[in-house]
All heavy atoms as atom14 arrays in JSON, in Angstrom:
{
  "sequence": "MRTKMTILAIAYIAISGLLLAIAHQSSGPITTEKTDRASGAGTGSVFLAERFAG",
  "atom14_mask": [
    [1, 1, 1, 1, 1, 1, 1, 1, 0, 0, 0, 0, 0, 0],
    [1, 1, 1, 1, 1, 1, 1, 1, 1, 1, 1, 0, 0, 0],
    [1, 1, 1, 1, 1, 1, 1, 0, 0, 0, 0, 0, 0, 0],
    [1, 1, 1, 1, 1, 1, 1, 1, 1, 0, 0, 0, 0, 0],
    [1, 1, 1, 1, 1, 1, 1, 1, 0, 0, 0, 0, 0, 0],
    [1, 1, 1, 1, 1, 1, 1, 0, 0, 0, 0, 0, 0, 0],
    [1, 1, 1, 1, 1, 1, 1, 1, 0, 0, 0, 0, 0, 0],
    [1, 1, 1, 1, 1, 1, 1, 1, 0, 0, 0, 0, 0, 0],
    [1, 1, 1, 1, 1, 0, 0, 0, 0, 0, 0, 0, 0, 0],
    [1, 1, 1, 1, 1, 1, 1, 1, 0, 0, 0, 0, 0, 0],
    [1, 1, 1, 1, 1, 0, 0, 0, 0, 0, 0, 0, 0, 0],
    [1, 1, 1, 1, 1, 1, 1, 1, 1, 1, 1, 1, 0, 0],
    [1, 1, 1, 1, 1, 1, 1, 1, 0, 0, 0, 0, 0, 0],
    [1, 1, 1, 1, 1, 0, 0, 0, 0, 0, 0, 0, 0, 0],
    [1, 1, 1, 1, 1, 1, 1, 1, 0, 0, 0, 0, 0, 0],
    [1, 1, 1, 1, 1, 1, 0, 0, 0, 0, 0, 0, 0, 0],
    [1, 1, 1, 1, 0, 0, 0, 0, 0, 0, 0, 0, 0, 0],
    [1, 1, 1, 1, 1, 1, 1, 1, 0, 0, 0, 0, 0, 0],
    [1, 1, 1, 1, 1, 1, 1, 1, 0, 0, 0, 0, 0, 0],
    [1, 1, 1, 1, 1, 1, 1, 1, 0, 0, 0, 0, 0, 0],
    [1, 1, 1, 1, 1, 0, 0, 0, 0, 0, 0, 0, 0, 0],
    [1, 1, 1, 1, 1, 1, 1, 1, 0, 0, 0, 0, 0, 0],
    [1, 1, 1, 1, 1, 0, 0, 0, 0, 0, 0, 0, 0, 0],
    [1, 1, 1, 1, 1, 1, 1, 1, 1, 1, 0, 0, 0, 0],
    [1, 1, 1, 1, 1, 1, 1, 1, 1, 0, 0, 0, 0, 0],
    [1, 1, 1, 1, 1, 1, 0, 0, 0, 0, 0, 0, 0, 0],
    [1, 1, 1, 1, 1, 1, 0, 0, 0, 0, 0, 0, 0, 0],
    [1, 1, 1, 1, 0, 0, 0, 0, 0, 0, 0, 0, 0, 0],
    [1, 1, 1, 1, 1, 1, 1, 0, 0, 0, 0, 0, 0, 0],
    [1, 1, 1, 1, 1, 1, 1, 1, 0, 0, 0, 0, 0, 0],
    [1, 1, 1, 1, 1, 1, 1, 0, 0, 0, 0, 0, 0, 0],
    [1, 1, 1, 1, 1, 1, 1, 0, 0, 0, 0, 0, 0, 0],
    [1, 1, 1, 1, 1, 1, 1, 1, 1, 0, 0, 0, 0, 0],
    [1, 1, 1, 1, 1, 1, 1, 1, 1, 0, 0, 0, 0, 0],
    [1, 1, 1, 1, 1, 1, 1, 0, 0, 0, 0, 0, 0, 0],
    [1, 1, 1, 1, 1, 1, 1, 1, 0, 0, 0, 0, 0, 0],
    [1, 1, 1, 1, 1, 1, 1, 1, 1, 1, 1, 0, 0, 0],
    [1, 1, 1, 1, 1, 0, 0, 0, 0, 0, 0, 0, 0, 0],
    [1, 1, 1, 1, 1, 1, 0, 0, 0, 0, 0, 0, 0, 0],
    [1, 1, 1, 1, 0, 0, 0, 0, 0, 0, 0, 0, 0, 0],
    [1, 1, 1, 1, 1, 0, 0, 0, 0, 0, 0, 0, 0, 0],
    [1, 1, 1, 1, 0, 0, 0, 0, 0, 0, 0, 0, 0, 0],
    [1, 1, 1, 1, 1, 1, 1, 0, 0, 0, 0, 0, 0, 0],
    [1, 1, 1, 1, 0, 0, 0, 0, 0, 0, 0, 0, 0, 0],
    [1, 1, 1, 1, 1, 1, 0, 0, 0, 0, 0, 0, 0, 0],
    [1, 1, 1, 1, 1, 1, 1, 0, 0, 0, 0, 0, 0, 0],
    [1, 1, 1, 1, 1, 1, 1, 1, 1, 1, 1, 0, 0, 0],
    [1, 1, 1, 1, 1, 1, 1, 1, 0, 0, 0, 0, 0, 0],
    [1, 1, 1, 1, 1, 0, 0, 0, 0, 0, 0, 0, 0, 0],
    [1, 1, 1, 1, 1, 1, 1, 1, 1, 0, 0, 0, 0, 0],
    [1, 1, 1, 1, 1, 1, 1, 1, 1, 1, 1, 0, 0, 0],
    [1, 1, 1, 1, 1, 1, 1, 1, 1, 1, 1, 0, 0, 0],
    [1, 1, 1, 1, 1, 0, 0, 0, 0, 0, 0, 0, 0, 0],
    [1, 1, 1, 1, 0, 0, 0, 0, 0, 0, 0, 0, 0, 0]
  ],
  "atom14_positions": [
    [[109.96, 136.39, 77.2], [110.42, 135.0, 77.29], [110.36, 134.49, 78.75], [109.97, 133.34, 78.95], [111.86, 134.95, 76.76], [112.39, 133.49, 76.61], [111.52, 132.62, 75.33], [112.61, 131.29, 75.12], [0.0, 0.0, 0.0], [0.0, 0.0, 0.0], [0.0, 0.0, 0.0], [0.0, 0.0, 0.0], [0.0, 0.0, 0.0], [0.0, 0.0, 0.0]],
    [[110.73, 135.34, 79.68], [110.71, 134.95, 81.08], [109.27, 134.69, 81.55], [109.03, 133.73, 82.26], [111.34, 136.02, 81.9], [111.33, 135.72, 83.37], [111.94, 136.83, 84.17], [113.13, 136.33, 84.89], [113.92, 137.04, 85.65], [113.71, 138.33, 85.73], [114.9, 136.49, 86.31], [0.0, 0.0, 0.0], [0.0, 0.0, 0.0], [0.0, 0.0, 0.0]],
    [[108.34, 135.45, 81.04], [106.95, 135.26, 81.4], [106.41, 134.01, 80.89], [105.72, 133.25, 81.54], [106.1, 136.5, 80.85], [106.64, 137.7, 81.34], [104.65, 136.36, 81.31], [0.0, 0.0, 0.0], [0.0, 0.0, 0.0], [0.0, 0.0, 0.0], [0.0, 0.0, 0.0], [0.0, 0.0, 0.0], [0.0, 0.0, 0.0], [0.0, 0.0, 0.0]],
    [[106.78, 133.65, 79.63], [106.32, 132.45, 79.01], [106.89, 131.21, 79.81], [106.16, 130.24, 80.04], [106.75, 132.39, 77.52], [106.3, 131.16, 76.79], [106.74, 131.26, 75.34], [106.29, 130.04, 74.56], [106.74, 130.1, 73.18], [0.0, 0.0, 0.0], [0.0, 0.0, 0.0], [0.0, 0.0, 0.0], [0.0, 0.0, 0.0], [0.0, 0.0, 0.0]],
    [[108.12, 131.25, 80.17], [108.68, 130.17, 80.96], [108.07, 129.97, 82.31], [107.83, 128.89, 82.83], [110.18, 130.31, 81.09], [110.98, 130.19, 79.75], [110.73, 128.62, 78.95], [111.75, 127.6, 79.97], [0.0, 0.0, 0.0], [0.0, 0.0, 0.0], [0.0, 0.0, 0.0], [0.0, 0.0, 0.0], [0.0, 0.0, 0.0], [0.0, 0.0, 0.0]],
    [[107.74, 131.1, 82.95], [107.07, 131.08, 84.23], [105.7, 130.47, 84.14], [105.3, 129.58, 84.97], [106.98, 132.51, 84.82], [108.25, 133.1, 84.89], [106.32, 132.52, 86.18], [0.0, 0.0, 0.0], [0.0, 0.0, 0.0], [0.0, 0.0, 0.0], [0.0, 0.0, 0.0], [0.0, 0.0, 0.0], [0.0, 0.0, 0.0], [0.0, 0.0, 0.0]],
    [[104.94, 130.86, 83.13], [103.61, 130.26, 82.9], [103.71, 128.77, 82.61], [102.93, 127.98, 83.19], [102.88, 131.01, 81.79], [102.55, 132.43, 82.21], [101.6, 130.25, 81.37], [102.01, 133.29, 81.11], [0.0, 0.0, 0.0], [0.0, 0.0, 0.0], [0.0, 0.0, 0.0], [0.0, 0.0, 0.0], [0.0, 0.0, 0.0], [0.0, 0.0, 0.0]],
    [[104.64, 128.33, 81.83], [104.85, 126.93, 81.51], [105.25, 126.17, 82.81], [104.77, 125.05, 83.01], [105.95, 126.77, 80.45], [105.51, 127.08, 79.02], [106.75, 126.99, 78.08], [104.43, 126.09, 78.58], [0.0, 0.0, 0.0], [0.0, 0.0, 0.0], [0.0, 0.0, 0.0], [0.0, 0.0, 0.0], [0.0, 0.0, 0.0], [0.0, 0.0, 0.0]],
    [[106.06, 126.75, 83.63], [106.48, 126.08, 84.88], [105.27, 125.93, 85.82], [105.09, 124.86, 86.42], [107.6, 126.84, 85.55], [0.0, 0.0, 0.0], [0.0, 0.0, 0.0], [0.0, 0.0, 0.0], [0.0, 0.0, 0.0], [0.0, 0.0, 0.0], [0.0, 0.0, 0.0], [0.0, 0.0, 0.0], [0.0, 0.0, 0.0], [0.0, 0.0, 0.0]],
    [[104.47, 126.99, 85.94], [103.29, 126.85, 86.82], [102.29, 125.87, 86.26], [101.74, 125.12, 87.04], [102.66, 128.28, 86.92], [103.58, 129.2, 87.73], [101.3, 128.2, 87.61], [103.16, 130.68, 87.73], [0.0, 0.0, 0.0], [0.0, 0.0, 0.0], [0.0, 0.0, 0.0], [0.0, 0.0, 0.0], [0.0, 0.0, 0.0], [0.0, 0.0, 0.0]],
    [[102.12, 125.83, 85.0], [101.16, 124.85, 84.33], [101.73, 123.44, 84.58], [100.94, 122.55, 84.88], [101.02, 125.16, 82.86], [0.0, 0.0, 0.0], [0.0, 0.0, 0.0], [0.0, 0.0, 0.0], [0.0, 0.0, 0.0], [0.0, 0.0, 0.0], [0.0, 0.0, 0.0], [0.0, 0.0, 0.0], [0.0, 0.0, 0.0], [0.0, 0.0, 0.0]],
    [[102.97, 123.23, 84.44], [103.6, 121.93, 84.64], [103.36, 121.47, 86.06], [102.94, 120.31, 86.34], [105.09, 121.95, 84.33], [105.81, 120.7, 84.62], [105.72, 119.58, 83.77], [106.55, 120.53, 85.79], [106.35, 118.41, 84.04], [107.26, 119.4, 86.07], [107.13, 118.3, 85.22], [107.8, 117.14, 85.51], [0.0, 0.0, 0.0], [0.0, 0.0, 0.0]],
    [[103.57, 122.36, 87.03], [103.38, 121.97, 88.46], [101.93, 121.7, 88.75], [101.59, 120.74, 89.43], [103.9, 123.14, 89.37], [105.45, 123.21, 89.25], [103.49, 122.93, 90.78], [106.05, 124.4, 89.88], [0.0, 0.0, 0.0], [0.0, 0.0, 0.0], [0.0, 0.0, 0.0], [0.0, 0.0, 0.0], [0.0, 0.0, 0.0], [0.0, 0.0, 0.0]],
    [[101.01, 122.5, 88.19], [99.6, 122.27, 88.4], [99.09, 120.96, 87.8], [98.42, 120.2, 88.47], [98.78, 123.41, 87.81], [0.0, 0.0, 0.0], [0.0, 0.0, 0.0], [0.0, 0.0, 0.0], [0.0, 0.0, 0.0], [0.0, 0.0, 0.0], [0.0, 0.0, 0.0], [0.0, 0.0, 0.0], [0.0, 0.0, 0.0], [0.0, 0.0, 0.0]],
    [[99.55, 120.64, 86.56], [99.17, 119.4, 85.95], [99.73, 118.2, 86.69], [99.06, 117.19, 86.9], [99.54, 119.41, 84.47], [98.66, 120.45, 83.73], [99.36, 118.03, 83.81], [99.1, 120.72, 82.29], [0.0, 0.0, 0.0], [0.0, 0.0, 0.0], [0.0, 0.0, 0.0], [0.0, 0.0, 0.0], [0.0, 0.0, 0.0], [0.0, 0.0, 0.0]],
    [[100.96, 118.34, 87.09], [101.66, 117.19, 87.8], [100.92, 116.94, 89.12], [100.68, 115.81, 89.52], [103.13, 117.58, 88.11], [103.83, 117.66, 86.88], [0.0, 0.0, 0.0], [0.0, 0.0, 0.0], [0.0, 0.0, 0.0], [0.0, 0.0, 0.0], [0.0, 0.0, 0.0], [0.0, 0.0, 0.0], [0.0, 0.0, 0.0], [0.0, 0.0, 0.0]],
    [[100.57, 118.01, 89.87], [99.83, 117.84, 91.12], [98.48, 117.21, 90.91], [98.03, 116.37, 91.68], [0.0, 0.0, 0.0], [0.0, 0.0, 0.0], [0.0, 0.0, 0.0], [0.0, 0.0, 0.0], [0.0, 0.0, 0.0], [0.0, 0.0, 0.0], [0.0, 0.0, 0.0], [0.0, 0.0, 0.0], [0.0, 0.0, 0.0], [0.0, 0.0, 0.0]],
    [[97.82, 117.57, 89.84], [96.48, 117.04, 89.52], [96.63, 115.56, 89.19], [95.84, 114.68, 89.67], [95.86, 117.76, 88.35], [94.5, 117.23, 87.92], [93.44, 117.47, 88.95], [94.04, 117.94, 86.63], [0.0, 0.0, 0.0], [0.0, 0.0, 0.0], [0.0, 0.0, 0.0], [0.0, 0.0, 0.0], [0.0, 0.0, 0.0], [0.0, 0.0, 0.0]],
    [[97.6, 115.18, 88.43], [97.79, 113.78, 88.1], [98.17, 112.92, 89.27], [97.73, 111.83, 89.46], [98.84, 113.64, 86.99], [98.46, 114.12, 85.61], [99.61, 114.02, 84.62], [97.23, 113.31, 85.09], [0.0, 0.0, 0.0], [0.0, 0.0, 0.0], [0.0, 0.0, 0.0], [0.0, 0.0, 0.0], [0.0, 0.0, 0.0], [0.0, 0.0, 0.0]],
    [[99.06, 113.53, 90.18], [99.42, 112.78, 91.4], [98.17, 112.61, 92.32], [98.03, 111.52, 92.89], [100.49, 113.55, 92.09], [101.92, 113.36, 91.57], [102.88, 114.27, 92.27], [102.36, 111.95, 91.64], [0.0, 0.0, 0.0], [0.0, 0.0, 0.0], [0.0, 0.0, 0.0], [0.0, 0.0, 0.0], [0.0, 0.0, 0.0], [0.0, 0.0, 0.0]],
    [[97.37, 113.64, 92.42], [96.15, 113.51, 93.2], [95.22, 112.41, 92.7], [94.63, 111.66, 93.45], [95.43, 114.85, 93.29], [0.0, 0.0, 0.0], [0.0, 0.0, 0.0], [0.0, 0.0, 0.0], [0.0, 0.0, 0.0], [0.0, 0.0, 0.0], [0.0, 0.0, 0.0], [0.0, 0.0, 0.0], [0.0, 0.0, 0.0], [0.0, 0.0, 0.0]],
    [[95.1, 112.34, 91.41], [94.2, 111.29, 90.8], [94.84, 109.94, 90.97], [94.12, 108.96, 91.32], [94.01, 111.61, 89.27], [93.15, 112.84, 89.13], [93.36, 110.41, 88.63], [93.04, 113.34, 87.69], [0.0, 0.0, 0.0], [0.0, 0.0, 0.0], [0.0, 0.0, 0.0], [0.0, 0.0, 0.0], [0.0, 0.0, 0.0], [0.0, 0.0, 0.0]],
    [[96.14, 109.8, 90.86], [96.83, 108.5, 90.93], [96.79, 107.94, 92.38], [96.71, 106.72, 92.58], [98.21, 108.6, 90.48], [0.0, 0.0, 0.0], [0.0, 0.0, 0.0], [0.0, 0.0, 0.0], [0.0, 0.0, 0.0], [0.0, 0.0, 0.0], [0.0, 0.0, 0.0], [0.0, 0.0, 0.0], [0.0, 0.0, 0.0], [0.0, 0.0, 0.0]],
    [[96.74, 108.82, 93.35], [96.81, 108.37, 94.76], [95.45, 108.34, 95.41], [95.38, 108.12, 96.58], [97.79, 109.29, 95.57], [99.21, 108.98, 95.28], [99.85, 109.54, 94.23], [100.1, 108.19, 95.89], [101.11, 109.12, 94.23], [101.31, 108.31, 95.18], [0.0, 0.0, 0.0], [0.0, 0.0, 0.0], [0.0, 0.0, 0.0], [0.0, 0.0, 0.0]],
    [[94.43, 108.56, 94.62], [93.1, 108.55, 95.16], [92.71, 107.12, 95.54], [92.82, 106.2, 94.74], [92.13, 109.07, 94.09], [90.87, 109.64, 94.67], [90.06, 110.36, 93.62], [90.08, 109.95, 92.45], [89.33, 111.38, 93.99], [0.0, 0.0, 0.0], [0.0, 0.0, 0.0], [0.0, 0.0, 0.0], [0.0, 0.0, 0.0], [0.0, 0.0, 0.0]],
    [[92.24, 106.92, 96.71], [91.9, 105.56, 97.19], [90.5, 105.23, 96.66], [89.56, 105.98, 96.68], [91.84, 105.59, 98.74], [91.42, 104.34, 99.17], [0.0, 0.0, 0.0], [0.0, 0.0, 0.0], [0.0, 0.0, 0.0], [0.0, 0.0, 0.0], [0.0, 0.0, 0.0], [0.0, 0.0, 0.0], [0.0, 0.0, 0.0], [0.0, 0.0, 0.0]],
    [[90.44, 103.97, 96.19], [89.13, 103.45, 95.7], [88.37, 102.68, 96.75], [87.41, 102.01, 96.44], [89.39, 102.59, 94.42], [90.18, 101.47, 94.81], [0.0, 0.0, 0.0], [0.0, 0.0, 0.0], [0.0, 0.0, 0.0], [0.0, 0.0, 0.0], [0.0, 0.0, 0.0], [0.0, 0.0, 0.0], [0.0, 0.0, 0.0], [0.0, 0.0, 0.0]],
    [[88.83, 102.76, 97.98], [88.16, 102.05, 99.07], [89.1, 101.07, 99.67], [90.23, 100.82, 99.25], [0.0, 0.0, 0.0], [0.0, 0.0, 0.0], [0.0, 0.0, 0.0], [0.0, 0.0, 0.0], [0.0, 0.0, 0.0], [0.0, 0.0, 0.0], [0.0, 0.0, 0.0], [0.0, 0.0, 0.0], [0.0, 0.0, 0.0], [0.0, 0.0, 0.0]],
    [[88.69, 100.42, 100.74], [89.5, 99.46, 101.42], [89.66, 98.2, 100.64], [88.63, 97.55, 100.28], [88.8, 99.2, 102.75], [87.41, 99.56, 102.51], [87.42, 100.65, 101.48], [0.0, 0.0, 0.0], [0.0, 0.0, 0.0], [0.0, 0.0, 0.0], [0.0, 0.0, 0.0], [0.0, 0.0, 0.0], [0.0, 0.0, 0.0], [0.0, 0.0, 0.0]],
    [[90.86, 97.85, 100.22], [91.11, 96.68, 99.42], [92.1, 95.74, 100.13], [92.94, 95.13, 99.52], [91.6, 96.97, 97.99], [92.84, 97.94, 98.06], [90.51, 97.58, 97.14], [93.47, 98.2, 96.71], [0.0, 0.0, 0.0], [0.0, 0.0, 0.0], [0.0, 0.0, 0.0], [0.0, 0.0, 0.0], [0.0, 0.0, 0.0], [0.0, 0.0, 0.0]],
    [[92.06, 95.81, 101.47], [93.0, 95.02, 102.25], [92.35, 93.63, 102.51], [91.19, 93.47, 102.57], [93.36, 95.7, 103.55], [92.13, 95.92, 104.32], [94.05, 97.02, 103.36], [0.0, 0.0, 0.0], [0.0, 0.0, 0.0], [0.0, 0.0, 0.0], [0.0, 0.0, 0.0], [0.0, 0.0, 0.0], [0.0, 0.0, 0.0], [0.0, 0.0, 0.0]],
    [[93.21, 92.69, 102.73], [92.79, 91.3, 103.07], [93.45, 90.96, 104.41], [94.54, 91.47, 104.73], [93.14, 90.29, 102.01], [94.54, 90.36, 101.81], [92.43, 90.58, 100.69], [0.0, 0.0, 0.0], [0.0, 0.0, 0.0], [0.0, 0.0, 0.0], [0.0, 0.0, 0.0], [0.0, 0.0, 0.0], [0.0, 0.0, 0.0], [0.0, 0.0, 0.0]],
    [[92.82, 90.08, 105.07], [93.37, 89.64, 106.37], [94.61, 88.77, 106.15], [94.64, 87.87, 105.34], [92.31, 88.82, 107.12], [92.75, 88.36, 108.47], [91.73, 87.53, 109.18], [90.45, 87.53, 108.74], [92.02, 86.81, 110.1], [0.0, 0.0, 0.0], [0.0, 0.0, 0.0], [0.0, 0.0, 0.0], [0.0, 0.0, 0.0], [0.0, 0.0, 0.0]],
    [[95.66, 89.13, 106.89], [96.9, 88.35, 106.77], [96.83, 87.18, 107.73], [96.47, 87.35, 108.91], [98.11, 89.24, 107.05], [98.34, 90.29, 106.04], [99.56, 91.07, 106.41], [99.8, 92.18, 105.34], [100.94, 92.98, 105.67], [0.0, 0.0, 0.0], [0.0, 0.0, 0.0], [0.0, 0.0, 0.0], [0.0, 0.0, 0.0], [0.0, 0.0, 0.0]],
    [[97.17, 86.04, 107.25], [97.16, 84.87, 108.1], [98.16, 83.83, 107.66], [98.55, 83.74, 106.48], [95.72, 84.21, 108.11], [95.76, 83.11, 108.97], [95.31, 83.81, 106.71], [0.0, 0.0, 0.0], [0.0, 0.0, 0.0], [0.0, 0.0, 0.0], [0.0, 0.0, 0.0], [0.0, 0.0, 0.0], [0.0, 0.0, 0.0], [0.0, 0.0, 0.0]],
    [[98.65, 83.01, 108.61], [99.48, 81.91, 108.27], [98.73, 80.6, 108.1], [99.3, 79.61, 107.86], [100.54, 81.7, 109.4], [101.52, 82.86, 109.51], [101.74, 83.54, 108.49], [102.12, 83.13, 110.55], [0.0, 0.0, 0.0], [0.0, 0.0, 0.0], [0.0, 0.0, 0.0], [0.0, 0.0, 0.0], [0.0, 0.0, 0.0], [0.0, 0.0, 0.0]],
    [[97.44, 80.69, 108.37], [96.6, 79.49, 108.41], [95.92, 79.35, 107.06], [95.51, 80.31, 106.39], [95.55, 79.57, 109.54], [96.14, 79.99, 110.85], [96.65, 78.85, 111.6], [97.25, 79.26, 112.88], [97.97, 78.56, 113.63], [98.3, 77.34, 113.25], [98.48, 79.06, 114.75], [0.0, 0.0, 0.0], [0.0, 0.0, 0.0], [0.0, 0.0, 0.0]],
    [[95.64, 78.12, 106.63], [94.9, 77.81, 105.46], [93.46, 78.15, 105.77], [92.92, 77.88, 106.87], [95.06, 76.38, 105.07], [0.0, 0.0, 0.0], [0.0, 0.0, 0.0], [0.0, 0.0, 0.0], [0.0, 0.0, 0.0], [0.0, 0.0, 0.0], [0.0, 0.0, 0.0], [0.0, 0.0, 0.0], [0.0, 0.0, 0.0], [0.0, 0.0, 0.0]],
    [[92.72, 78.62, 104.77], [91.32, 78.94, 104.97], [90.53, 77.65, 105.15], [90.78, 76.66, 104.49], [90.76, 79.74, 103.82], [90.84, 78.99, 102.65], [0.0, 0.0, 0.0], [0.0, 0.0, 0.0], [0.0, 0.0, 0.0], [0.0, 0.0, 0.0], [0.0, 0.0, 0.0], [0.0, 0.0, 0.0], [0.0, 0.0, 0.0], [0.0, 0.0, 0.0]],
    [[89.6, 77.68, 106.06], [88.75, 76.5, 106.35], [89.34, 75.53, 107.27], [88.8, 74.46, 107.44], [0.0, 0.0, 0.0], [0.0, 0.0, 0.0], [0.0, 0.0, 0.0], [0.0, 0.0, 0.0], [0.0, 0.0, 0.0], [0.0, 0.0, 0.0], [0.0, 0.0, 0.0], [0.0, 0.0, 0.0], [0.0, 0.0, 0.0], [0.0, 0.0, 0.0]],
    [[90.47, 75.81, 107.9], [91.1, 74.87, 108.81], [90.21, 74.83, 110.07], [90.0, 75.86, 110.71], [92.5, 75.26, 109.16], [0.0, 0.0, 0.0], [0.0, 0.0, 0.0], [0.0, 0.0, 0.0], [0.0, 0.0, 0.0], [0.0, 0.0, 0.0], [0.0, 0.0, 0.0], [0.0, 0.0, 0.0], [0.0, 0.0, 0.0], [0.0, 0.0, 0.0]],
    [[89.76, 73.67, 110.46], [88.86, 73.55, 111.62], [89.54, 73.88, 112.92], [89.01, 74.64, 113.74], [0.0, 0.0, 0.0], [0.0, 0.0, 0.0], [0.0, 0.0, 0.0], [0.0, 0.0, 0.0], [0.0, 0.0, 0.0], [0.0, 0.0, 0.0], [0.0, 0.0, 0.0], [0.0, 0.0, 0.0], [0.0, 0.0, 0.0], [0.0, 0.0, 0.0]],
    [[90.74, 73.33, 113.18], [91.4, 73.57, 114.41], [92.37, 74.73, 114.33], [92.89, 75.22, 115.35], [92.17, 72.31, 114.87], [93.15, 72.04, 113.89], [91.24, 71.14, 115.08], [0.0, 0.0, 0.0], [0.0, 0.0, 0.0], [0.0, 0.0, 0.0], [0.0, 0.0, 0.0], [0.0, 0.0, 0.0], [0.0, 0.0, 0.0], [0.0, 0.0, 0.0]],
    [[92.69, 75.18, 113.14], [93.6, 76.34, 112.95], [95.02, 75.89, 113.07], [95.93, 76.74, 113.28], [0.0, 0.0, 0.0], [0.0, 0.0, 0.0], [0.0, 0.0, 0.0], [0.0, 0.0, 0.0], [0.0, 0.0, 0.0], [0.0, 0.0, 0.0], [0.0, 0.0, 0.0], [0.0, 0.0, 0.0], [0.0, 0.0, 0.0], [0.0, 0.0, 0.0]],
    [[95.33, 74.6, 112.96], [96.72, 74.16, 113.06], [97.42, 73.9, 111.76], [98.55, 73.5, 111.71], [96.76, 72.86, 113.89], [96.03, 71.84, 113.22], [0.0, 0.0, 0.0], [0.0, 0.0, 0.0], [0.0, 0.0, 0.0], [0.0, 0.0, 0.0], [0.0, 0.0, 0.0], [0.0, 0.0, 0.0], [0.0, 0.0, 0.0], [0.0, 0.0, 0.0]],
    [[96.75, 74.13, 110.63], [97.32, 73.96, 109.31], [97.99, 75.22, 108.85], [97.33, 76.25, 108.73], [96.25, 73.48, 108.28], [96.83, 73.28, 106.95], [95.54, 72.27, 108.81], [0.0, 0.0, 0.0], [0.0, 0.0, 0.0], [0.0, 0.0, 0.0], [0.0, 0.0, 0.0], [0.0, 0.0, 0.0], [0.0, 0.0, 0.0], [0.0, 0.0, 0.0]],
    [[99.29, 75.21, 108.57], [100.02, 76.36, 108.11], [100.13, 76.35, 106.58], [100.13, 75.32, 105.96], [101.41, 76.47, 108.71], [101.45, 76.93, 110.07], [101.37, 76.11, 111.19], [101.58, 78.33, 110.37], [101.37, 76.55, 112.5], [101.56, 78.8, 111.69], [101.47, 77.85, 112.74], [0.0, 0.0, 0.0], [0.0, 0.0, 0.0], [0.0, 0.0, 0.0]],
    [[100.25, 77.54, 106.03], [100.46, 77.63, 104.59], [101.9, 77.43, 104.29], [102.8, 78.21, 104.73], [99.99, 78.99, 104.04], [98.51, 79.27, 104.13], [98.26, 80.75, 103.7], [97.73, 78.35, 103.34], [0.0, 0.0, 0.0], [0.0, 0.0, 0.0], [0.0, 0.0, 0.0], [0.0, 0.0, 0.0], [0.0, 0.0, 0.0], [0.0, 0.0, 0.0]],
    [[102.28, 76.46, 103.53], [103.64, 76.1, 103.23], [104.28, 77.15, 102.33], [105.43, 77.47, 102.43], [103.8, 74.74, 102.58], [0.0, 0.0, 0.0], [0.0, 0.0, 0.0], [0.0, 0.0, 0.0], [0.0, 0.0, 0.0], [0.0, 0.0, 0.0], [0.0, 0.0, 0.0], [0.0, 0.0, 0.0], [0.0, 0.0, 0.0], [0.0, 0.0, 0.0]],
    [[103.44, 77.76, 101.43], [103.98, 78.78, 100.48], [104.48, 80.01, 101.23], [105.36, 80.71, 100.73], [102.88, 79.21, 99.54], [102.24, 78.1, 98.72], [101.09, 77.39, 99.45], [100.49, 78.0, 100.31], [100.87, 76.25, 99.14], [0.0, 0.0, 0.0], [0.0, 0.0, 0.0], [0.0, 0.0, 0.0], [0.0, 0.0, 0.0], [0.0, 0.0, 0.0]],
    [[103.95, 80.29, 102.41], [104.35, 81.44, 103.19], [105.82, 81.35, 103.6], [106.5, 82.35, 103.74], [103.39, 81.59, 104.34], [103.7, 82.75, 105.24], [102.89, 83.9, 104.81], [103.22, 85.11, 105.56], [102.45, 85.69, 106.42], [101.23, 85.25, 106.63], [102.81, 86.74, 107.09], [0.0, 0.0, 0.0], [0.0, 0.0, 0.0], [0.0, 0.0, 0.0]],
    [[106.26, 80.17, 103.81], [107.59, 79.92, 104.34], [108.58, 79.46, 103.35], [109.77, 79.18, 103.62], [107.53, 78.95, 105.53], [106.61, 79.44, 106.62], [105.38, 78.92, 106.76], [107.08, 80.42, 107.52], [104.47, 79.4, 107.74], [106.18, 80.91, 108.48], [104.95, 80.37, 108.58], [0.0, 0.0, 0.0], [0.0, 0.0, 0.0], [0.0, 0.0, 0.0]],
    [[108.15, 79.28, 102.06], [109.06, 78.82, 101.02], [110.03, 79.88, 100.66], [109.71, 81.06, 100.52], [108.22, 78.45, 99.78], [0.0, 0.0, 0.0], [0.0, 0.0, 0.0], [0.0, 0.0, 0.0], [0.0, 0.0, 0.0], [0.0, 0.0, 0.0], [0.0, 0.0, 0.0], [0.0, 0.0, 0.0], [0.0, 0.0, 0.0], [0.0, 0.0, 0.0]],
    [[111.24, 79.5, 100.53], [112.4, 80.36, 100.3], [112.3, 81.42, 99.24], [112.9, 82.33, 99.04], [0.0, 0.0, 0.0], [0.0, 0.0, 0.0], [0.0, 0.0, 0.0], [0.0, 0.0, 0.0], [0.0, 0.0, 0.0], [0.0, 0.0, 0.0], [0.0, 0.0, 0.0], [0.0, 0.0, 0.0], [0.0, 0.0, 0.0], [0.0, 0.0, 0.0]]
  ]
}
């Protein structure tokens, strides 16, 4: 009985580690540039109002 529980515990840890490794695998850079300015602003003086909304 002790051997069976040990094998089950090791299998649980191995499967959990595998699933965590798959879940945290990066699919590449998916970051976007953070800005307070609206896109396409010629002088760069237009702010996004949504950024400061409560």
